[in-house]
PDB file of N, H, CA, C and O in Angstrom:
ATOM      1  N   MET A   1      -2.624   8.502   0.569  1.00  0.00           N
ATOM      2  CA  MET A   1      -3.244   7.657  -0.435  1.00  0.00           C
ATOM      3  C   MET A   1      -2.836   6.213  -0.181  1.00  0.00           C
ATOM      4  O   MET A   1      -1.644   5.909  -0.128  1.00  0.00           O
ATOM      5  N   SER A   2      -3.804   5.324  -0.024  1.00  0.00           N
ATOM      6  H   SER A   2      -4.772   5.570  -0.066  1.00  0.00           H
ATOM      7  CA  SER A   2      -3.486   3.932   0.286  1.00  0.00           C
ATOM      8  C   SER A   2      -3.452   3.098  -0.989  1.00  0.00           C
ATOM      9  O   SER A   2      -4.146   3.367  -1.969  1.00  0.00           O
ATOM     10  N   MET A   3      -2.625   2.092  -0.925  1.00  0.00           N
ATOM     11  H   MET A   3      -2.061   1.872  -0.129  1.00  0.00           H
ATOM     12  CA  MET A   3      -2.499   1.175  -2.051  1.00  0.00           C
ATOM     13  C   MET A   3      -3.541   0.077  -1.901  1.00  0.00           C
ATOM     14  O   MET A   3      -3.973  -0.216  -0.786  1.00  0.00           O
ATOM     15  N   SER A   4      -3.942  -0.520  -2.988  1.00  0.00           N
ATOM     16  H   SER A   4      -3.591  -0.282  -3.893  1.00  0.00           H
ATOM     17  CA  SER A   4      -4.886  -1.632  -2.905  1.00  0.00           C
ATOM     18  C   SER A   4      -4.160  -2.887  -2.436  1.00  0.00           C
ATOM     19  O   SER A   4      -2.944  -3.015  -2.578  1.00  0.00           O
ATOM     20  N   VAL A   5      -4.930  -3.798  -1.879  1.00  0.00           N
ATOM     21  H   VAL A   5      -5.918  -3.694  -1.764  1.00  0.00           H
ATOM     22  CA  VAL A   5      -4.373  -5.055  -1.403  1.00  0.00           C
ATOM     23  C   VAL A   5      -4.473  -6.063  -2.537  1.00  0.00           C
ATOM     24  O   VAL A   5      -5.565  -6.313  -3.047  1.00  0.00           O
ATOM     25  N   PRO A   6      -3.341  -6.647  -2.939  1.00  0.00           N
ATOM     26  CA  PRO A   6      -3.368  -7.597  -4.052  1.00  0.00           C
ATOM     27  C   PRO A   6      -4.002  -8.927  -3.661  1.00  0.00           C
ATOM     28  O   PRO A   6      -4.084  -9.277  -2.483  1.00  0.00           O
ATOM     29  N   SER A   7      -4.433  -9.636  -4.651  1.00  0.00           N
ATOM     30  H   SER A   7      -4.366  -9.352  -5.607  1.00  0.00           H
ATOM     31  CA  SER A   7      -4.923 -10.993  -4.451  1.00  0.00           C
ATOM     32  C   SER A   7      -4.204 -11.866  -5.471  1.00  0.00           C
ATOM     33  O   SER A   7      -4.334 -11.640  -6.674  1.00  0.00           O
ATOM     34  N   PRO A   8      -3.460 -12.844  -5.017  1.00  0.00           N
ATOM     35  CA  PRO A   8      -3.273 -13.309  -3.643  1.00  0.00           C
ATOM     36  C   PRO A   8      -2.423 -12.320  -2.837  1.00  0.00           C
ATOM     37  O   PRO A   8      -1.761 -11.445  -3.396  1.00  0.00           O
ATOM     38  N   LEU A   9      -2.459 -12.480  -1.523  1.00  0.00           N
ATOM     39  H   LEU A   9      -2.997 -13.191  -1.068  1.00  0.00           H
ATOM     40  CA  LEU A   9      -1.701 -11.613  -0.626  1.00  0.00           C
ATOM     41  C   LEU A   9      -0.207 -11.913  -0.648  1.00  0.00           C
ATOM     42  O   LEU A   9       0.623 -11.008  -0.561  1.00  0.00           O
ATOM     43  N   ILE A  10       0.118 -13.188  -0.766  1.00  0.00           N
ATOM     44  H   ILE A  10      -0.557 -13.923  -0.837  1.00  0.00           H
ATOM     45  CA  ILE A  10       1.513 -13.626  -0.743  1.00  0.00           C
ATOM     46  C   ILE A  10       1.777 -14.517  -1.942  1.00  0.00           C
ATOM     47  O   ILE A  10       0.861 -15.135  -2.484  1.00  0.00           O
ATOM     48  N   THR A  11       3.030 -14.577  -2.351  1.00  0.00           N
ATOM     49  H   THR A  11       3.774 -14.075  -1.910  1.00  0.00           H
ATOM     50  CA  THR A  11       3.413 -15.442  -3.469  1.00  0.00           C
ATOM     51  C   THR A  11       4.753 -16.094  -3.163  1.00  0.00           C
ATOM     52  O   THR A  11       5.503 -15.676  -2.281  1.00  0.00           O
ATOM     53  N   ARG A  12       5.012 -17.130  -3.933  1.00  0.00           N
ATOM     54  H   ARG A  12       4.403 -17.470  -4.650  1.00  0.00           H
ATOM     55  CA  ARG A  12       6.298 -17.826  -3.864  1.00  0.00           C
ATOM     56  C   ARG A  12       6.666 -18.240  -5.280  1.00  0.00           C
ATOM     57  O   ARG A  12       5.871 -18.863  -5.983  1.00  0.00           O
ATOM     58  N   SER A  13       7.872 -17.890  -5.690  1.00  0.00           N
ATOM     59  H   SER A  13       8.519 -17.383  -5.119  1.00  0.00           H
ATOM     60  CA  SER A  13       8.350 -18.241  -7.015  1.00  0.00           C
ATOM     61  C   SER A  13       9.855 -18.447  -6.957  1.00  0.00           C
ATOM     62  O   SER A  13      10.561 -17.696  -6.284  1.00  0.00           O
ATOM     63  N   ASP A  14      10.344 -19.452  -7.653  1.00  0.00           N
ATOM     64  H   ASP A  14       9.770 -20.062  -8.200  1.00  0.00           H
ATOM     65  CA  ASP A  14      11.781 -19.692  -7.688  1.00  0.00           C
ATOM     66  C   ASP A  14      12.525 -18.498  -8.287  1.00  0.00           C
ATOM     67  O   ASP A  14      13.705 -18.298  -8.000  1.00  0.00           O
ATOM     68  N   GLU A  15      11.838 -17.697  -9.125  1.00  0.00           N
ATOM     69  H   GLU A  15      10.879 -17.859  -9.359  1.00  0.00           H
ATOM     70  CA  GLU A  15      12.471 -16.553  -9.771  1.00  0.00           C
ATOM     71  C   GLU A  15      12.521 -15.313  -8.884  1.00  0.00           C
ATOM     72  O   GLU A  15      13.232 -14.361  -9.205  1.00  0.00           O
ATOM     73  N   VAL A  16      11.786 -15.304  -7.779  1.00  0.00           N
ATOM     74  H   VAL A  16      11.209 -16.078  -7.518  1.00  0.00           H
ATOM     75  CA  VAL A  16      11.753 -14.147  -6.880  1.00  0.00           C
ATOM     76  C   VAL A  16      12.300 -14.563  -5.526  1.00  0.00           C
ATOM     77  O   VAL A  16      11.709 -15.401  -4.845  1.00  0.00           O
ATOM     78  N   MET A  17      13.410 -13.988  -5.140  1.00  0.00           N
ATOM     79  H   MET A  17      13.890 -13.307  -5.694  1.00  0.00           H
ATOM     80  CA  MET A  17      14.016 -14.244  -3.830  1.00  0.00           C
ATOM     81  C   MET A  17      14.213 -15.741  -3.567  1.00  0.00           C
ATOM     82  O   MET A  17      14.056 -16.206  -2.438  1.00  0.00           O
ATOM     83  N   SER A  18      14.552 -16.477  -4.603  1.00  0.00           N
ATOM     84  H   SER A  18      14.679 -16.100  -5.521  1.00  0.00           H
ATOM     85  CA  SER A  18      14.862 -17.908  -4.499  1.00  0.00           C
ATOM     86  C   SER A  18      13.748 -18.735  -3.870  1.00  0.00           C
ATOM     87  O   SER A  18      14.017 -19.724  -3.189  1.00  0.00           O
ATOM     88  N   GLY A  19      12.500 -18.335  -4.096  1.00  0.00           N
ATOM     89  H   GLY A  19      12.282 -17.531  -4.650  1.00  0.00           H
ATOM     90  CA  GLY A  19      11.374 -19.126  -3.617  1.00  0.00           C
ATOM     91  C   GLY A  19      10.878 -18.787  -2.229  1.00  0.00           C
ATOM     92  O   GLY A  19      10.012 -19.481  -1.696  1.00  0.00           O
ATOM     93  N   VAL A  20      11.409 -17.735  -1.634  1.00  0.00           N
ATOM     94  H   VAL A  20      12.112 -17.171  -2.067  1.00  0.00           H
ATOM     95  CA  VAL A  20      10.939 -17.289  -0.326  1.00  0.00           C
ATOM     96  C   VAL A  20       9.533 -16.711  -0.488  1.00  0.00           C
ATOM     97  O   VAL A  20       9.229 -16.103  -1.514  1.00  0.00           O
ATOM     98  N   VAL A  21       8.678 -16.895   0.513  1.00  0.00           N
ATOM     99  H   VAL A  21       8.924 -17.389   1.346  1.00  0.00           H
ATOM    100  CA  VAL A  21       7.321 -16.327   0.486  1.00  0.00           C
ATOM    101  C   VAL A  21       7.438 -14.812   0.661  1.00  0.00           C
ATOM    102  O   VAL A  21       8.013 -14.328   1.635  1.00  0.00           O
ATOM    103  N   VAL A  22       6.879 -14.074  -0.306  1.00  0.00           N
ATOM    104  H   VAL A  22       6.412 -14.468  -1.097  1.00  0.00           H
ATOM    105  CA  VAL A  22       6.956 -12.611  -0.285  1.00  0.00           C
ATOM    106  C   VAL A  22       5.565 -11.994  -0.336  1.00  0.00           C
ATOM    107  O   VAL A  22       4.592 -12.650  -0.709  1.00  0.00           O
ATOM    108  N   PHE A  23       5.487 -10.715   0.046  1.00  0.00           N
ATOM    109  H   PHE A  23       6.278 -10.183   0.348  1.00  0.00           H
ATOM    110  CA  PHE A  23       4.263  -9.955  -0.170  1.00  0.00           C
ATOM    111  C   PHE A  23       4.069  -9.866  -1.671  1.00  0.00           C
ATOM    112  O   PHE A  23       4.980  -9.444  -2.384  1.00  0.00           O
ATOM    113  N   ALA A  24       2.902 -10.255  -2.168  1.00  0.00           N
ATOM    114  H   ALA A  24       2.163 -10.599  -1.589  1.00  0.00           H
ATOM    115  CA  ALA A  24       2.640 -10.260  -3.608  1.00  0.00           C
ATOM    116  C   ALA A  24       2.948  -8.889  -4.196  1.00  0.00           C
ATOM    117  O   ALA A  24       2.602  -7.856  -3.623  1.00  0.00           O
ATOM    118  N   GLY A  25       3.608  -8.901  -5.356  1.00  0.00           N
ATOM    119  H   GLY A  25       3.889  -9.740  -5.822  1.00  0.00           H
ATOM    120  CA  GLY A  25       3.943  -7.670  -6.053  1.00  0.00           C
ATOM    121  C   GLY A  25       5.194  -6.985  -5.535  1.00  0.00           C
ATOM    122  O   GLY A  25       5.542  -5.896  -5.991  1.00  0.00           O
ATOM    123  N   THR A  26       5.878  -7.620  -4.575  1.00  0.00           N
ATOM    124  H   THR A  26       5.596  -8.505  -4.204  1.00  0.00           H
ATOM    125  CA  THR A  26       7.105  -7.043  -4.006  1.00  0.00           C
ATOM    126  C   THR A  26       8.182  -8.131  -3.944  1.00  0.00           C
ATOM    127  O   THR A  26       7.957  -9.283  -4.318  1.00  0.00           O
ATOM    128  N   ARG A  27       9.344  -7.727  -3.464  1.00  0.00           N
ATOM    129  H   ARG A  27       9.527  -6.792  -3.161  1.00  0.00           H
ATOM    130  CA  ARG A  27      10.412  -8.676  -3.181  1.00  0.00           C
ATOM    131  C   ARG A  27      10.664  -8.738  -1.669  1.00  0.00           C
ATOM    132  O   ARG A  27      11.731  -9.161  -1.226  1.00  0.00           O
ATOM    133  N   VAL A  28       9.671  -8.312  -0.887  1.00  0.00           N
ATOM    134  H   VAL A  28       8.803  -7.969  -1.247  1.00  0.00           H
ATOM    135  CA  VAL A  28       9.808  -8.259   0.571  1.00  0.00           C
ATOM    136  C   VAL A  28       9.305  -9.568   1.176  1.00  0.00           C
ATOM    137  O   VAL A  28       8.124  -9.891   1.050  1.00  0.00           O
ATOM    138  N   PRO A  29      10.185 -10.320   1.827  1.00  0.00           N
ATOM    139  CA  PRO A  29       9.766 -11.570   2.461  1.00  0.00           C
ATOM    140  C   PRO A  29       8.779 -11.322   3.608  1.00  0.00           C
ATOM    141  O   PRO A  29       8.953 -10.394   4.398  1.00  0.00           O
ATOM    142  N   VAL A  30       7.760 -12.148   3.686  1.00  0.00           N
ATOM    143  H   VAL A  30       7.618 -12.901   3.044  1.00  0.00           H
ATOM    144  CA  VAL A  30       6.810 -12.079   4.796  1.00  0.00           C
ATOM    145  C   VAL A  30       7.556 -12.323   6.108  1.00  0.00           C
ATOM    146  O   VAL A  30       7.216 -11.730   7.132  1.00  0.00           O
ATOM    147  N   GLN A  31       8.554 -13.179   6.087  1.00  0.00           N
ATOM    148  H   GLN A  31       8.830 -13.662   5.256  1.00  0.00           H
ATOM    149  CA  GLN A  31       9.340 -13.472   7.289  1.00  0.00           C
ATOM    150  C   GLN A  31       9.955 -12.200   7.871  1.00  0.00           C
ATOM    151  O   GLN A  31      10.141 -12.107   9.084  1.00  0.00           O
ATOM    152  N   THR A  32      10.268 -11.230   7.032  1.00  0.00           N
ATOM    153  H   THR A  32      10.117 -11.306   6.046  1.00  0.00           H
ATOM    154  CA  THR A  32      10.853  -9.988   7.522  1.00  0.00           C
ATOM    155  C   THR A  32       9.888  -9.257   8.446  1.00  0.00           C
ATOM    156  O   THR A  32      10.302  -8.738   9.483  1.00  0.00           O
ATOM    157  N   LEU A  33       8.602  -9.209   8.085  1.00  0.00           N
ATOM    158  H   LEU A  33       8.266  -9.631   7.243  1.00  0.00           H
ATOM    159  CA  LEU A  33       7.612  -8.588   8.960  1.00  0.00           C
ATOM    160  C   LEU A  33       7.540  -9.335  10.291  1.00  0.00           C
ATOM    161  O   LEU A  33       7.515  -8.715  11.354  1.00  0.00           O
ATOM    162  N   LEU A  34       7.507 -10.651  10.231  1.00  0.00           N
ATOM    163  H   LEU A  34       7.527 -11.155   9.367  1.00  0.00           H
ATOM    164  CA  LEU A  34       7.444 -11.446  11.462  1.00  0.00           C
ATOM    165  C   LEU A  34       8.683 -11.225  12.319  1.00  0.00           C
ATOM    166  O   LEU A  34       8.586 -11.142  13.543  1.00  0.00           O
ATOM    167  N   ASP A  35       9.842 -11.128  11.685  1.00  0.00           N
ATOM    168  H   ASP A  35       9.920 -11.195  10.691  1.00  0.00           H
ATOM    169  CA  ASP A  35      11.084 -10.868  12.422  1.00  0.00           C
ATOM    170  C   ASP A  35      11.037  -9.508  13.114  1.00  0.00           C
ATOM    171  O   ASP A  35      11.436  -9.384  14.272  1.00  0.00           O
ATOM    172  N   TYR A  36      10.552  -8.492  12.409  1.00  0.00           N
ATOM    173  H   TYR A  36      10.228  -8.592  11.468  1.00  0.00           H
ATOM    174  CA  TYR A  36      10.417  -7.165  13.008  1.00  0.00           C
ATOM    175  C   TYR A  36       9.559  -7.228  14.263  1.00  0.00           C
ATOM    176  O   TYR A  36       9.946  -6.730  15.320  1.00  0.00           O
ATOM    177  N   LEU A  37       8.399  -7.841  14.135  1.00  0.00           N
ATOM    178  H   LEU A  37       8.085  -8.246  13.276  1.00  0.00           H
ATOM    179  CA  LEU A  37       7.474  -7.906  15.265  1.00  0.00           C
ATOM    180  C   LEU A  37       8.061  -8.716  16.413  1.00  0.00           C
ATOM    181  O   LEU A  37       7.907  -8.354  17.580  1.00  0.00           O
ATOM    182  N   GLU A  38       8.729  -9.804  16.081  1.00  0.00           N
ATOM    183  H   GLU A  38       8.854 -10.098  15.133  1.00  0.00           H
ATOM    184  CA  GLU A  38       9.350 -10.641  17.103  1.00  0.00           C
ATOM    185  C   GLU A  38      10.425  -9.876  17.872  1.00  0.00           C
ATOM    186  O   GLU A  38      10.610 -10.089  19.070  1.00  0.00           O
ATOM    187  N   GLU A  39      11.126  -8.994  17.184  1.00  0.00           N
ATOM    188  H   GLU A  39      10.976  -8.820  16.211  1.00  0.00           H
ATOM    189  CA  GLU A  39      12.191  -8.204  17.821  1.00  0.00           C
ATOM    190  C   GLU A  39      11.656  -7.001  18.591  1.00  0.00           C
ATOM    191  O   GLU A  39      12.421  -6.273  19.224  1.00  0.00           O
ATOM    192  N   GLY A  40      10.342  -6.794  18.536  1.00  0.00           N
ATOM    193  H   GLY A  40       9.720  -7.385  18.023  1.00  0.00           H
ATOM    194  CA  GLY A  40       9.754  -5.692  19.277  1.00  0.00           C
ATOM    195  C   GLY A  40       9.578  -4.416  18.472  1.00  0.00           C
ATOM    196  O   GLY A  40       9.161  -3.392  19.013  1.00  0.00           O
ATOM    197  N   ASP A  41       9.893  -4.470  17.187  1.00  0.00           N
ATOM    198  H   ASP A  41      10.232  -5.301  16.747  1.00  0.00           H
ATOM    199  CA  ASP A  41       9.678  -3.315  16.327  1.00  0.00           C
ATOM    200  C   ASP A  41       8.188  -3.186  16.020  1.00  0.00           C
ATOM    201  O   ASP A  41       7.436  -4.155  16.134  1.00  0.00           O
ATOM    202  N   THR A  42       7.778  -2.015  15.638  1.00  0.00           N
ATOM    203  H   THR A  42       8.389  -1.228  15.545  1.00  0.00           H
ATOM    204  CA  THR A  42       6.371  -1.771  15.332  1.00  0.00           C
ATOM    205  C   THR A  42       6.082  -2.009  13.855  1.00  0.00           C
ATOM    206  O   THR A  42       6.984  -2.058  13.018  1.00  0.00           O
ATOM    207  N   LEU A  43       4.810  -2.152  13.570  1.00  0.00           N
ATOM    208  H   LEU A  43       4.078  -2.111  14.249  1.00  0.00           H
ATOM    209  CA  LEU A  43       4.384  -2.251  12.179  1.00  0.00           C
ATOM    210  C   LEU A  43       4.793  -0.986  11.434  1.00  0.00           C
ATOM    211  O   LEU A  43       5.206  -1.057  10.277  1.00  0.00           O
ATOM    212  N   ASP A  44       4.681   0.172  12.086  1.00  0.00           N
ATOM    213  H   ASP A  44       4.345   0.229  13.026  1.00  0.00           H
ATOM    214  CA  ASP A  44       5.074   1.428  11.437  1.00  0.00           C
ATOM    215  C   ASP A  44       6.544   1.422  11.044  1.00  0.00           C
ATOM    216  O   ASP A  44       6.892   1.915   9.972  1.00  0.00           O
ATOM    217  N   GLN A  45       7.413   0.875  11.889  1.00  0.00           N
ATOM    218  H   GLN A  45       7.129   0.474  12.761  1.00  0.00           H
ATOM    219  CA  GLN A  45       8.840   0.802  11.551  1.00  0.00           C
ATOM    220  C   GLN A  45       9.061  -0.083  10.335  1.00  0.00           C
ATOM    221  O   GLN A  45       9.824   0.268   9.435  1.00  0.00           O
ATOM    222  N   PHE A  46       8.391  -1.233  10.307  1.00  0.00           N
ATOM    223  H   PHE A  46       7.771  -1.518  11.037  1.00  0.00           H
ATOM    224  CA  PHE A  46       8.491  -2.122   9.143  1.00  0.00           C
ATOM    225  C   PHE A  46       8.051  -1.388   7.881  1.00  0.00           C
ATOM    226  O   PHE A  46       8.733  -1.434   6.858  1.00  0.00           O
ATOM    227  N   LEU A  47       6.911  -0.712   7.961  1.00  0.00           N
ATOM    228  H   LEU A  47       6.357  -0.674   8.793  1.00  0.00           H
ATOM    229  CA  LEU A  47       6.376  -0.016   6.787  1.00  0.00           C
ATOM    230  C   LEU A  47       7.289   1.114   6.339  1.00  0.00           C
ATOM    231  O   LEU A  47       7.405   1.379   5.142  1.00  0.00           O
ATOM    232  N   GLU A  48       7.929   1.776   7.276  1.00  0.00           N
ATOM    233  H   GLU A  48       7.834   1.561   8.248  1.00  0.00           H
ATOM    234  CA  GLU A  48       8.881   2.831   6.929  1.00  0.00           C
ATOM    235  C   GLU A  48      10.085   2.254   6.186  1.00  0.00           C
ATOM    236  O   GLU A  48      10.580   2.847   5.227  1.00  0.00           O
ATOM    237  N   ASP A  49      10.547   1.091   6.641  1.00  0.00           N
ATOM    238  H   ASP A  49      10.145   0.609   7.420  1.00  0.00           H
ATOM    239  CA  ASP A  49      11.721   0.460   6.034  1.00  0.00           C
ATOM    240  C   ASP A  49      11.406  -0.254   4.727  1.00  0.00           C
ATOM    241  O   ASP A  49      12.307  -0.475   3.919  1.00  0.00           O
ATOM    242  N   PHE A  50      10.146  -0.618   4.504  1.00  0.00           N
ATOM    243  H   PHE A  50       9.414  -0.438   5.161  1.00  0.00           H
ATOM    244  CA  PHE A  50       9.734  -1.346   3.296  1.00  0.00           C
ATOM    245  C   PHE A  50       8.513  -0.662   2.679  1.00  0.00           C
ATOM    246  O   PHE A  50       7.397  -1.172   2.779  1.00  0.00           O
ATOM    247  N   PRO A  51       8.724   0.486   2.044  1.00  0.00           N
ATOM    248  CA  PRO A  51       7.603   1.276   1.523  1.00  0.00           C
ATOM    249  C   PRO A  51       6.833   0.629   0.376  1.00  0.00           C
ATOM    250  O   PRO A  51       5.778   1.134  -0.008  1.00  0.00           O
ATOM    251  N   THR A  52       7.326  -0.465  -0.175  1.00  0.00           N
ATOM    252  H   THR A  52       8.183  -0.875   0.137  1.00  0.00           H
ATOM    253  CA  THR A  52       6.574  -1.147  -1.234  1.00  0.00           C
ATOM    254  C   THR A  52       5.426  -1.977  -0.671  1.00  0.00           C
ATOM    255  O   THR A  52       4.589  -2.473  -1.424  1.00  0.00           O
ATOM    256  N   VAL A  53       5.384  -2.130   0.657  1.00  0.00           N
ATOM    257  H   VAL A  53       6.064  -1.727   1.269  1.00  0.00           H
ATOM    258  CA  VAL A  53       4.288  -2.854   1.312  1.00  0.00           C
ATOM    259  C   VAL A  53       3.361  -1.819   1.941  1.00  0.00           C
ATOM    260  O   VAL A  53       3.807  -0.991   2.735  1.00  0.00           O
ATOM    261  N   SER A  54       2.093  -1.858   1.600  1.00  0.00           N
ATOM    262  H   SER A  54       1.730  -2.531   0.955  1.00  0.00           H
ATOM    263  CA  SER A  54       1.126  -0.929   2.196  1.00  0.00           C
ATOM    264  C   SER A  54       0.686  -1.442   3.568  1.00  0.00           C
ATOM    265  O   SER A  54       0.791  -2.633   3.861  1.00  0.00           O
ATOM    266  N   ARG A  55       0.199  -0.539   4.390  1.00  0.00           N
ATOM    267  H   ARG A  55       0.114   0.428   4.152  1.00  0.00           H
ATOM    268  CA  ARG A  55      -0.333  -0.925   5.700  1.00  0.00           C
ATOM    269  C   ARG A  55      -1.448  -1.955   5.528  1.00  0.00           C
ATOM    270  O   ARG A  55      -1.493  -2.954   6.245  1.00  0.00           O
ATOM    271  N   GLU A  56      -2.346  -1.706   4.576  1.00  0.00           N
ATOM    272  H   GLU A  56      -2.309  -0.894   3.993  1.00  0.00           H
ATOM    273  CA  GLU A  56      -3.468  -2.618   4.346  1.00  0.00           C
ATOM    274  C   GLU A  56      -2.980  -4.016   3.968  1.00  0.00           C
ATOM    275  O   GLU A  56      -3.542  -5.019   4.409  1.00  0.00           O
ATOM    276  N   HIS A  57      -1.936  -4.072   3.154  1.00  0.00           N
ATOM    277  H   HIS A  57      -1.480  -3.258   2.796  1.00  0.00           H
ATOM    278  CA  HIS A  57      -1.380  -5.360   2.728  1.00  0.00           C
ATOM    279  C   HIS A  57      -0.764  -6.090   3.917  1.00  0.00           C
ATOM    280  O   HIS A  57      -0.991  -7.285   4.103  1.00  0.00           O
ATOM    281  N   ALA A  58       0.017  -5.365   4.725  1.00  0.00           N
ATOM    282  H   ALA A  58       0.201  -4.394   4.574  1.00  0.00           H
ATOM    283  CA  ALA A  58       0.661  -5.988   5.888  1.00  0.00           C
ATOM    284  C   ALA A  58      -0.384  -6.499   6.874  1.00  0.00           C
ATOM    285  O   ALA A  58      -0.263  -7.613   7.383  1.00  0.00           O
ATOM    286  N   VAL A  59      -1.408  -5.694   7.145  1.00  0.00           N
ATOM    287  H   VAL A  59      -1.506  -4.789   6.731  1.00  0.00           H
ATOM    288  CA  VAL A  59      -2.453  -6.114   8.083  1.00  0.00           C
ATOM    289  C   VAL A  59      -3.205  -7.321   7.534  1.00  0.00           C
ATOM    290  O   VAL A  59      -3.539  -8.235   8.288  1.00  0.00           O
ATOM    291  N   ALA A  60      -3.472  -7.334   6.242  1.00  0.00           N
ATOM    292  H   ALA A  60      -3.200  -6.592   5.630  1.00  0.00           H
ATOM    293  CA  ALA A  60      -4.168  -8.479   5.643  1.00  0.00           C
ATOM    294  C   ALA A  60      -3.338  -9.754   5.765  1.00  0.00           C
ATOM    295  O   ALA A  60      -3.893 -10.826   6.005  1.00  0.00           O
ATOM    296  N   VAL A  61      -2.032  -9.658   5.606  1.00  0.00           N
ATOM    297  H   VAL A  61      -1.581  -8.787   5.412  1.00  0.00           H
ATOM    298  CA  VAL A  61      -1.157 -10.828   5.763  1.00  0.00           C
ATOM    299  C   VAL A  61      -1.144 -11.284   7.223  1.00  0.00           C
ATOM    300  O   VAL A  61      -1.162 -12.485   7.492  1.00  0.00           O
ATOM    301  N   LEU A  62      -1.113 -10.353   8.155  1.00  0.00           N
ATOM    302  H   LEU A  62      -1.098  -9.378   7.936  1.00  0.00           H
ATOM    303  CA  LEU A  62      -1.184 -10.725   9.570  1.00  0.00           C
ATOM    304  C   LEU A  62      -2.511 -11.393   9.899  1.00  0.00           C
ATOM    305  O   LEU A  62      -2.546 -12.349  10.673  1.00  0.00           O
ATOM    306  N   GLU A  63      -3.594 -10.906   9.324  1.00  0.00           N
ATOM    307  H   GLU A  63      -3.565 -10.129   8.695  1.00  0.00           H
ATOM    308  CA  GLU A  63      -4.908 -11.535   9.517  1.00  0.00           C
ATOM    309  C   GLU A  63      -4.910 -12.957   8.955  1.00  0.00           C
ATOM    310  O   GLU A  63      -5.471 -13.868   9.564  1.00  0.00           O
ATOM    311  N   LEU A  64      -4.285 -13.142   7.804  1.00  0.00           N
ATOM    312  H   LEU A  64      -3.829 -12.401   7.310  1.00  0.00           H
ATOM    313  CA  LEU A  64      -4.177 -14.471   7.206  1.00  0.00           C
ATOM    314  C   LEU A  64      -3.406 -15.410   8.130  1.00  0.00           C
ATOM    315  O   LEU A  64      -3.790 -16.564   8.320  1.00  0.00           O
ATOM    316  N   ALA A  65      -2.324 -14.907   8.697  1.00  0.00           N
ATOM    317  H   ALA A  65      -2.012 -13.969   8.543  1.00  0.00           H
ATOM    318  CA  ALA A  65      -1.538 -15.720   9.636  1.00  0.00           C
ATOM    319  C   ALA A  65      -2.357 -16.066  10.872  1.00  0.00           C
ATOM    320  O   ALA A  65      -2.307 -17.195  11.360  1.00  0.00           O
ATOM    321  N   LYS A  66      -3.107 -15.097  11.377  1.00  0.00           N
ATOM    322  H   LYS A  66      -3.147 -14.180  10.981  1.00  0.00           H
ATOM    323  CA  LYS A  66      -3.949 -15.342  12.545  1.00  0.00           C
ATOM    324  C   LYS A  66      -4.994 -16.413  12.249  1.00  0.00           C
ATOM    325  O   LYS A  66      -5.209 -17.316  13.058  1.00  0.00           O
ATOM    326  N   GLU A  67      -5.635 -16.314  11.100  1.00  0.00           N
ATOM    327  H   GLU A  67      -5.460 -15.581  10.443  1.00  0.00           H
ATOM    328  CA  GLU A  67      -6.636 -17.318  10.715  1.00  0.00           C
ATOM    329  C   GLU A  67      -6.015 -18.705  10.636  1.00  0.00           C
ATOM    330  O   GLU A  67      -6.626 -19.693  11.041  1.00  0.00           O
ATOM    331  N   SER A  68      -4.795 -18.768  10.110  1.00  0.00           N
ATOM    332  H   SER A  68      -4.299 -17.965   9.781  1.00  0.00           H
ATOM    333  CA  SER A  68      -4.118 -20.049  10.000  1.00  0.00           C
ATOM    334  C   SER A  68      -3.826 -20.650  11.375  1.00  0.00           C
ATOM    335  O   SER A  68      -3.989 -21.853  11.576  1.00  0.00           O
ATOM    336  N   VAL A  69      -3.401 -19.822  12.306  1.00  0.00           N
ATOM    337  H   VAL A  69      -3.269 -18.845  12.142  1.00  0.00           H
ATOM    338  CA  VAL A  69      -3.121 -20.297  13.667  1.00  0.00           C
ATOM    339  C   VAL A  69      -4.383 -20.865  14.291  1.00  0.00           C
ATOM    340  O   VAL A  69      -4.372 -21.967  14.839  1.00  0.00           O
ATOM    341  N   PHE A  70      -5.473 -20.108  14.207  1.00  0.00           N
ATOM    342  H   PHE A  70      -5.482 -19.213  13.762  1.00  0.00           H
ATOM    343  CA  PHE A  70      -6.725 -20.563  14.816  1.00  0.00           C
ATOM    344  C   PHE A  70      -7.279 -21.795  14.116  1.00  0.00           C
ATOM    345  O   PHE A  70      -7.879 -22.649  14.768  1.00  0.00           O
ATOM    346  N   ALA A  71      -7.093 -21.906  12.816  1.00  0.00           N
ATOM    347  H   ALA A  71      -6.605 -21.212  12.287  1.00  0.00           H
ATOM    348  CA  ALA A  71      -7.570 -23.070  12.070  1.00  0.00           C
ATOM    349  C   ALA A  71      -6.822 -24.340  12.468  1.00  0.00           C
ATOM    350  O   ALA A  71      -7.358 -25.443  12.365  1.00  0.00           O
ATOM    351  N   HIS A  72      -5.572 -24.175  12.927  1.00  0.00           N
ATOM    352  H   HIS A  72      -5.136 -23.278  13.011  1.00  0.00           H
ATOM    353  CA  HIS A  72      -4.767 -25.346  13.278  1.00  0.00           C
ATOM    354  C   HIS A  72      -4.731 -25.609  14.781  1.00  0.00           C
ATOM    355  O   HIS A  72      -4.064 -26.544  15.225  1.00  0.00           O
ATOM    356  N   ALA A  73      -5.426 -24.812  15.558  1.00  0.00           N
ATOM    357  H   ALA A  73      -5.967 -24.053  15.197  1.00  0.00           H
ATOM    358  CA  ALA A  73      -5.450 -25.015  17.010  1.00  0.00           C
ATOM    359  C   ALA A  73      -6.321 -26.202  17.357  1.00  0.00           C
ATOM    360  O   ALA A  73      -7.396 -26.384  16.786  1.00  0.00           O
ATOM    361  N   ASP A  74      -5.859 -26.996  18.282  1.00  0.00           N
ATOM    362  H   ASP A  74      -4.986 -26.848  18.745  1.00  0.00           H
ATOM    363  CA  ASP A  74      -6.639 -28.139  18.760  1.00  0.00           C
ATOM    364  C   ASP A  74      -7.763 -27.654  19.649  1.00  0.00           C
ATOM    365  O   ASP A  74      -7.591 -26.706  20.415  1.00  0.00           O
ATOM    366  N   SER A  75      -8.906 -28.296  19.553  1.00  0.00           N
ATOM    367  H   SER A  75      -9.046 -29.066  18.931  1.00  0.00           H
ATOM    368  CA  SER A  75     -10.011 -27.969  20.459  1.00  0.00           C
ATOM    369  C   SER A  75      -9.749 -28.620  21.803  1.00  0.00           C
ATOM    370  O   SER A  75      -9.301 -29.764  21.879  1.00  0.00           O
ATOM    371  N   ALA A  76     -10.036 -27.875  22.865  1.00  0.00           N
ATOM    372  H   ALA A  76     -10.401 -26.946  22.803  1.00  0.00           H
ATOM    373  CA  ALA A  76      -9.787 -28.409  24.215  1.00  0.00           C
ATOM    374  C   ALA A  76     -11.051 -29.013  24.764  1.00  0.00           C
ATOM    375  O   ALA A  76     -11.056 -29.518  25.887  1.00  0.00           O
TER     376      ALA A  76
END
């Protein structure tokens, strides 16, 4: 059973994790997912370690990051 993807996807609040950007509805920092991937861990490992984040939510956040990268890329 999959969880729905919240809107907004990410949030930041001084009351939650001292203002760190987290997956909306959780206390899991988005940076943690990026750190996992950077270290060579899989998305499945991240999801196993942080069950409050659904696969759909994690993929949607990665898509958001991808869109941001492409939006800020200089045209050659």
